[in-house]
PAFI-451693 format. One record per residue (C-alpha): x, y, z; residue in one letter; residue number from 1. Coordinates in pm, whole numbers, plus 50000, padded with zeros to 5 digits. Example, Ala and Ser with C-alpha at 12.3 -4.5 7.8 and 13.67 -1.06 7.14 Angstrom:
<sites>
<<51230, 49550, 50780>, "a", 1>
<<51367, 49894, 50714>, "s", 2>
</sites>
This chain:
<sites>
<<69327, 89121, 56445>, "m", 1>
<<69309, 89480, 56338>, "n", 2>
<<69677, 89523, 56426>, "t", 3>
<<69769, 89228, 56208>, "d", 4>
<<69577, 89373, 55915>, "k", 5>
<<69751, 89707, 55957>, "i", 6>
<<70094, 89545, 55967>, "l", 7>
<<70006, 89338, 55664>, "e", 8>
<<69888, 89648, 55476>, "a", 9>
<<70207, 89834, 55562>, "l", 10>
<<70407, 89559, 55395>, "k", 11>
<<70236, 89620, 55060>, "k", 12>
<<70441, 89825, 54808>, "p", 13>
<<70153, 90061, 54728>, "k", 14>
<<70106, 90148, 55093>, "t", 15>
<<70477, 90209, 55142>, "i", 16>
<<70492, 90433, 54838>, "i", 17>
<<70185, 90626, 54954>, "a", 18>
<<70342, 90684, 55296>, "l", 19>
<<70668, 90801, 55140>, "i", 20>
<<70484, 91042, 54911>, "v", 21>
<<70278, 91175, 55202>, "a", 22>
<<70595, 91226, 55407>, "a", 23>
<<70763, 91409, 55119>, "l", 24>
<<70461, 91635, 55069>, "i", 25>
<<70451, 91711, 55441>, "l", 26>
<<70824, 91787, 55446>, "f", 27>
<<70795, 92008, 55136>, "a", 28>
<<70501, 92195, 55287>, "g", 29>
<<70688, 92260, 55611>, "i", 30>
<<70995, 92376, 55415>, "s", 31>
<<70789, 92613, 55199>, "v", 32>
<<70615, 92767, 55500>, "v", 33>
<<70943, 92799, 55689>, "g", 34>
<<71123, 92958, 55392>, "t", 35>
<<70836, 93196, 55324>, "y", 36>
<<70824, 93305, 55690>, "t", 37>
<<71200, 93358, 55702>, "s", 38>
<<71198, 93566, 55381>, "i", 39>
<<70900, 93772, 55499>, "r", 40>
<<71066, 93851, 55831>, "n", 41>
<<71402, 93937, 55675>, "e", 42>
<<71245, 94160, 55410>, "g", 43>
<<71025, 94338, 55661>, "r", 44>
<<71325, 94397, 55890>, "s", 45>
<<71531, 94548, 55607>, "q", 46>
<<71245, 94772, 55492>, "e", 47>
<<71178, 94906, 55841>, "l", 48>
<<71549, 94982, 55884>, "a", 49>
<<71563, 95163, 55547>, "m", 50>
<<71252, 95365, 55630>, "t", 51>
<<71398, 95465, 55968>, "a", 52>
<<71729, 95570, 55812>, "h", 53>
<<71553, 95780, 55548>, "w", 54>
<<71359, 95964, 55819>, "k", 55>
<<71669, 96010, 56034>, "n", 56>
<<71865, 96150, 55740>, "t", 57>
<<71593, 96405, 55673>, "q", 58>
<<71576, 96499, 56040>, "s", 59>
<<71953, 96546, 56076>, "r", 60>
<<71978, 96749, 55756>, "y", 61>
<<71677, 96960, 55852>, "g", 62>
<<71832, 97039, 56190>, "q", 63>
<<72159, 97132, 56019>, "f", 64>
<<71986, 97384, 55792>, "r", 65>
<<71777, 97531, 56074>, "i", 66>
<<72086, 97567, 56290>, "g", 67>
<<72276, 97746, 56014>, "m", 68>
<<71988, 97984, 55954>, "a", 69>
<<71959, 98060, 56324>, "d", 70>
<<72331, 98136, 56352>, "k", 71>
<<72298, 98386, 56072>, "l", 72>
<<71982, 98534, 56229>, "s", 73>
<<71832, 98523, 55882>, "i", 74>
<<71494, 98682, 55823>, "a", 75>
<<71229, 98447, 55688>, "r", 76>
<<71235, 98599, 55338>, "e", 77>
<<71609, 98534, 55310>, "k", 78>
<<71606, 98171, 55420>, "r", 79>
<<71522, 98023, 55081>, "d", 80>
<<71832, 98177, 54926>, "a", 81>
<<72055, 98057, 55210>, "i", 82>
<<71894, 97712, 55204>, "n", 83>
<<71988, 97672, 54838>, "k", 84>
<<72348, 97766, 54916>, "i", 85>
<<72357, 97510, 55198>, "l", 86>
<<72208, 97240, 54976>, "v", 87>
<<72465, 97311, 54705>, "d", 88>
<<72750, 97325, 54957>, "a", 89>
<<72654, 96988, 55106>, "v", 90>
<<72609, 96837, 54758>, "a", 91>
<<72954, 96951, 54644>, "g", 92>
<<72866, 97267, 54449>, "r", 93>
<<73134, 97468, 54630>, "y", 94>
<<73412, 97212, 54652>, "d", 95>
<<73764, 97329, 54574>, "k", 96>
<<73878, 97256, 54217>, "p", 97>
<<74042, 96911, 54199>, "n", 98>
<<73974, 96858, 54571>, "q", 99>
<<73637, 96682, 54598>, "p", 100>
<<73502, 96675, 54952>, "g", 101>
<<73677, 96998, 55057>, "t", 102>
<<73456, 97308, 55070>, "v", 103>
<<73594, 97622, 54904>, "d", 104>
<<73567, 97880, 55181>, "q", 105>
<<73580, 98185, 54957>, "q", 106>
<<73317, 98053, 54717>, "a", 107>
<<73073, 97981, 55000>, "v", 108>
<<73132, 98314, 55171>, "f", 109>
<<73086, 98504, 54846>, "s", 110>
<<72756, 98327, 54781>, "a", 111>
<<72631, 98394, 55136>, "i", 112>
<<72731, 98761, 55126>, "v", 113>
<<72561, 98801, 54788>, "e", 114>
<<72239, 98648, 54924>, "a", 115>
<<72258, 98813, 55263>, "y", 116>
<<72487, 99121, 55266>, "p", 117>
<<72420, 99191, 55636>, "d", 118>
<<72668, 98915, 55729>, "t", 119>
<<72966, 99117, 55599>, "k", 120>
<<73041, 99268, 55937>, "g", 121>
<<72988, 98952, 56142>, "l", 122>
<<73280, 98746, 56267>, "d", 123>
<<73120, 98409, 56194>, "i", 124>
<<73281, 98286, 55873>, "f", 125>
<<73529, 98044, 56031>, "d", 126>
<<73252, 97884, 56233>, "g", 127>
<<73026, 97867, 55930>, "l", 128>
<<73288, 97687, 55725>, "l", 129>
<<73341, 97425, 55996>, "k", 130>
<<72966, 97374, 56033>, "d", 131>
<<72916, 97342, 55657>, "i", 132>
<<73205, 97097, 55626>, "q", 133>
<<73068, 96890, 55917>, "a", 134>
<<72717, 96898, 55768>, "g", 135>
<<72857, 96797, 55432>, "r", 136>
<<73042, 96499, 55575>, "e", 137>
<<72747, 96385, 55787>, "a", 138>
<<72505, 96409, 55494>, "f", 139>
<<72747, 96227, 55263>, "a", 140>
<<72780, 95947, 55518>, "k", 141>
<<72401, 95923, 55549>, "d", 142>
<<72371, 95898, 55171>, "q", 143>
<<72641, 95633, 55155>, "e", 144>
<<72462, 95431, 55422>, "t", 145>
<<72130, 95467, 55237>, "m", 146>
<<72290, 95358, 54910>, "a", 147>
<<72447, 95055, 55080>, "d", 148>
<<72114, 94958, 55236>, "m", 149>
<<71940, 94984, 54897>, "v", 150>
<<72216, 94779, 54732>, "r", 151>
<<72195, 94510, 55002>, "s", 152>
<<71815, 94501, 54979>, "y", 153>
<<71816, 94467, 54600>, "n", 154>
<<72082, 94197, 54619>, "s", 155>
<<71878, 94008, 54877>, "w", 156>
<<71565, 94032, 54658>, "r", 157>
<<71726, 93913, 54334>, "t", 158>
<<71994, 93661, 54436>, "t", 159>
<<72018, 93349, 54651>, "g", 160>
<<71878, 93005, 54585>, "s", 161>
<<71687, 92919, 54269>, "f", 162>
<<71346, 92983, 54424>, "l", 163>
<<71446, 93272, 54653>, "h", 164>
<<71343, 93558, 54415>, "p", 165>
<<71011, 93381, 54360>, "t", 166>
<<70943, 93361, 54733>, "f", 167>
<<71041, 93729, 54767>, "v", 168>
<<70785, 93813, 54499>, "d", 169>
<<70519, 93601, 54671>, "w", 170>
<<70588, 93782, 54997>, "a", 171>
<<70514, 94110, 54819>, "g", 172>
<<70846, 94292, 54833>, "f", 173>
<<70895, 94583, 54805>, "p", 174>
<<70600, 94611, 55043>, "s", 175>
<<70397, 94892, 55196>, "e", 176>
<<70631, 94886, 55496>, "s", 177>
<<70893, 95064, 55288>, "l", 178>
<<70815, 95437, 55306>, "e", 179>
<<70990, 95753, 55191>, "a", 180>
<<70843, 96099, 55244>, "t", 181>
<<70963, 96381, 55020>, "a", 182>
<<70810, 96709, 54911>, "g", 183>
<<70508, 96654, 55132>, "g", 184>
<<70425, 96323, 54963>, "q", 185>
<<70468, 95973, 55106>, "t", 186>
<<70589, 95701, 54870>, "y", 187>
<<70548, 95330, 54947>, "k", 188>
<<70678, 95003, 54806>, "g", 189>
<<70856, 95027, 54471>, "q", 190>
<<70800, 95404, 54453>, "a", 191>
<<70973, 95444, 54790>, "a", 192>
<<71262, 95223, 54677>, "l", 193>
<<71301, 95435, 54362>, "d", 194>
<<71309, 95751, 54575>, "k", 195>
<<71567, 95607, 54814>, "m", 196>
<<71783, 95497, 54520>, "s", 197>
<<71829, 95854, 54395>, "k", 198>
<<72142, 96038, 54507>, "v", 199>
<<72068, 96390, 54630>, "i", 200>
<<72286, 96644, 54450>, "v", 201>
<<72291, 97018, 54395>, "g", 202>
<<72111, 97168, 54096>, "q", 203>
<<72434, 97235, 53904>, "d", 204>
<<72553, 96877, 53954>, "t", 205>
<<72229, 96740, 53812>, "g", 206>
<<72246, 96973, 53513>, "e", 207>
<<72608, 96874, 53443>, "i", 208>
<<72528, 96501, 53440>, "f", 209>
<<72212, 96559, 53234>, "d", 210>
<<72391, 96767, 52970>, "s", 211>
<<72731, 96597, 52981>, "g", 212>
<<72896, 96941, 52994>, "n", 213>
<<73085, 97080, 53292>, "d", 214>
<<73055, 97441, 53401>, "k", 215>
<<73271, 97681, 53605>, "p", 216>
<<73255, 97640, 53982>, "l", 217>
<<73175, 98008, 54034>, "v", 218>
<<73045, 98266, 53789>, "k", 219>
</sites>
């Protein structure tokens, strides 16, 4: 008897409509949860990869500078001056005129000798130039990779289906998983993304782009 009543109730339009609505709500709920989970996992994966690359870039560049200083047997008080030269060389400060990406050997050697005259009698210049060029290329590649990761992350956050950016926002991206340490301070979330988005250049390069006026390669 109860079975008959149930079958009879299922034949009523209101019951059918109610079941359809319930099924649609259930399907929508499952879809929302599945989409949210997928977006959360993808975003977290990208952020962890970006954080790891940032740390690896710093580590590789730090080892490059330490290695250069050790080769020159530089006293501690001289290292700041040499470090600035290395930063500028890697950032393009000593590139040959009209040959971006190629280090000007004479310009670098002159700067090093001026900062550390004791190197004049050492037969290390050819090796230094190769090391600087290799460091320059490795650092440039790291920066290109970082820029591509930031571009891909921003594209993922802001494009896609109609509701995708909304789900990304609900999931809290950029999140605290995205970290960038610089100058002894750790940045997270949007602040970390802003830090990663900045291209590292030498002081002269920054001044040129700020002022809009070029300056001679060497004084």
